[in-house]
C-alpha positions in Angstrom: 0.0 0.0 0.0 2.8 2.4 0.9 4.5 1.6 -2.4 1.4 2.6 -4.3 1.1 5.9 -2.3 4.7 6.8 -3.0 4.5 5.9 -6.6 1.5 8.2 -7.0 3.4 10.9 -5.1 0.8 10.9 -2.3 2.1 11.8 1.1 0.1 9.8 3.7 -1.2 11.6 6.8 0.9 11.5 9.9 -1.2 8.8 11.6 -1.0 6.5 8.5 2.7 7.0 8.1 3.2 6.0 11.8 1.0 2.9 11.3 3.0 1.8 8.3 6.2 2.4 10.1 5.0 0.3 13.0 4.0 -2.5 10.7 7.3 -2.6 9.0 9.3 -2.6 12.2 7.1 -5.3 13.7 7.2 -7.6 10.7 10.9 -7.3 10.3 11.6 -7.3 14.1 13.3 -3.9 14.0 14.8 -4.7 10.5 16.6 -7.8 11.8 14.7 -10.5 9.9 13.2 -10.9 6.4 14.0 -7.2 5.6 13.9 -6.1 2.0 15.2 -3.1 0.2 11.6 -2.0 -0.2 11.1 -2.0 3.6 14.1 0.3 4.0 13.1 2.6 1.1 9.5 3.0 2.4 10.6 3.6 6.0 13.1 6.3 5.0 10.7 7.9 2.6 8.1 8.3 5.3 10.6 9.1 8.1 9.7 12.8 8.2 6.0 12.0 8.4 6.2 9.6 11.3 5.1 10.6 14.8 8.1 9.1 16.5 6.8 9.8 20.0 3.6 7.9 19.3 5.5 5.1 17.5 7.5 4.6 20.6 4.4 4.4 22.8 2.8 1.9 20.4 6.0 -0.2 20.5 6.3 0.1 24.3 2.7 0.1 25.7 2.0 0.2 29.3 0.6 -3.1 30.7 -1.4 -4.1 33.8 -0.8 -6.8 36.3 -3.4 -9.1 34.7 -1.5 -9.0 31.4 1.8 -9.8 33.1 0.2 -12.7 34.9 -1.2 -14.1 31.7 2.1 -13.7 29.9 3.9 -15.5 32.8 1.4 -18.3 32.5 2.2 -18.7 28.8 5.9 -18.8 29.5 5.6 -21.1 32.5 3.5 -23.5 30.4 6.0 -23.6 27.6 7.8 -26.8 26.7 10.7 -27.4 24.4 11.3 -30.4 22.1 14.8 -30.0 20.7 14.4 -26.8 18.7 10.6 -26.4 19.0 8.9 -24.5 21.8 5.1 -24.8 22.3 2.7 -23.4 24.9 -0.9 -23.0 25.7 -1.5 -19.7 27.5 -5.0 -20.4 28.7 -7.6 -17.6 28.9 -6.3 -14.2 27.7 -7.6 -10.7 28.2 -6.1 -9.7 24.8 -5.5 -12.0 21.8 -2.1 -10.4 21.0 -0.7 -12.2 24.0 0.1 -15.3 21.9 2.4 -13.3 19.6 4.2 -11.7 22.6 4.9 -15.0 24.2 5.9 -16.5 20.9 8.4 -13.7 20.4 9.8 -14.3 23.8 10.2 -18.1 23.3 12.0 -17.6 20.0 14.7 -15.7 22.0 15.4 -18.8 24.0 18.7 -20.3 23.0 18.4 -23.2 20.6 14.7 -22.5 19.7 14.0 -22.2 16.0 10.2 -22.6 16.1 7.8 -21.1 18.6 4.0 -21.9 18.5 1.8 -20.4 21.2 -2.0 -20.7 21.5 -4.6 -19.1 23.8 -8.3 -18.7 24.4 -10.1 -15.4 23.9 -13.7 -14.6 23.3 -14.7 -18.2 22.5 -11.9 -18.4 20.0 -8.6 -20.2 19.9 -5.6 -18.0 18.7 -2.2 -19.2 17.5 1.0 -17.3 16.8 3.9 -18.9 15.1 7.5 -17.6 14.9 10.2 -19.3 12.8 14.0 -18.6 12.8 14.7 -20.9 9.8 15.1 -19.0 6.6 14.0 -21.9 4.4 10.8 -22.5 6.3 7.8 -20.3 5.6 5.7 -19.6 8.7 2.5 -18.8 6.7 2.7 -22.1 4.8 3.3 -24.0 8.0 0.4 -22.5 10.0 -2.1 -22.9 7.1 -1.2 -26.6 6.7 -1.5 -27.1 10.5 -4.9 -25.4 10.9 -6.4 -26.6 7.6 -10.2 -26.1 7.5 -10.6 -25.8 11.2 -10.1 -22.0 11.0 -8.4 -19.2 9.3 -4.6 -18.8 9.1 -2.1 -16.6 7.4 1.4 -15.1 7.5 4.7 -15.1 5.7 8.3 -15.7 6.2 9.2 -15.7 9.9 5.8 -15.0 11.5 2.2 -16.2 11.2 -1.1 -16.5 13.0 -4.4 -18.4 13.1 -7.8 -18.4 14.6 -10.4 -21.0 15.3 -13.8 -19.5 16.0 -16.9 -20.5 18.1 -15.5 -23.0 20.5 -17.8 -24.2 23.2 -15.5 -23.6 26.2 -12.0 -23.1 27.4 -11.5 -26.9 28.1 -12.6 -27.6 24.5 -10.1 -24.9 23.3 -7.3 -26.5 25.4 -8.0 -30.0 24.0 -7.9 -28.6 20.5 -4.7 -26.7 21.2 -3.0 -29.7 22.7 -3.7 -31.8 19.5 -2.5 -29.1 17.1 0.6 -28.3 19.2 1.6 -31.9 19.1 0.9 -32.2 15.4 3.1 -29.2 14.9 6.0 -30.9 16.8 5.5 -34.1 14.7 5.6 -32.0 11.5 9.1 -30.7 12.5 10.4 -34.0 13.9 8.2 -36.8 12.5 10.6 -39.6 13.5 11.8 -38.5 16.9 8.9 -36.9 18.9 8.1 -40.0 20.9 11.8 -40.3 22.0 12.3 -36.7 22.9 11.9 -35.7 26.6 10.2 -32.2 26.7 11.9 -29.6 28.8 10.2 -26.7 30.6 11.3 -23.2 29.7 11.1 -22.2 33.4 13.1 -24.6 35.6 12.0 -25.3 39.1 14.2 -23.8 41.7 14.6 -24.9 45.3 
């Protein structure tokens, strides 16, 4: 969209330039993954139009204790099979929580795939993060979800949603099945012999 605007010599309003900048920085993880020359060109072309104070506030929002508790639950529930981290975060107050936990898990040493699910408003949400350059997150999540819901993404990040679930226990059961199917898709011959490791280790 930004390319079309610039090609037509249309300067987007300040709020739209800021939104585009946020999208580019988020999708490329601050220009550190999957970045193209077009991303750099658009960002620099819009630089003078961006509300940088608002962009910082969007990137670093204030959070309440409920959100922190839910994020901790997602991290505490996470398990790692070799280079795959999966977690079910339970009930969420905001659906974006799955993406925040997935981003966190991908930073764990040795993790190349992070898939996180959670329950919000009678729907099951998934966020997938991939570090492997030769694996496309969008293709992987669409194959996993199939006709159960909607899914999309590209490159290193993707998401999915399954609507109209009866209850949180139903969502958890569905999530457990899909999380294990995802692990099997990465390590089809070794999942049964791999001992899962918690991300958060028990301390005395």
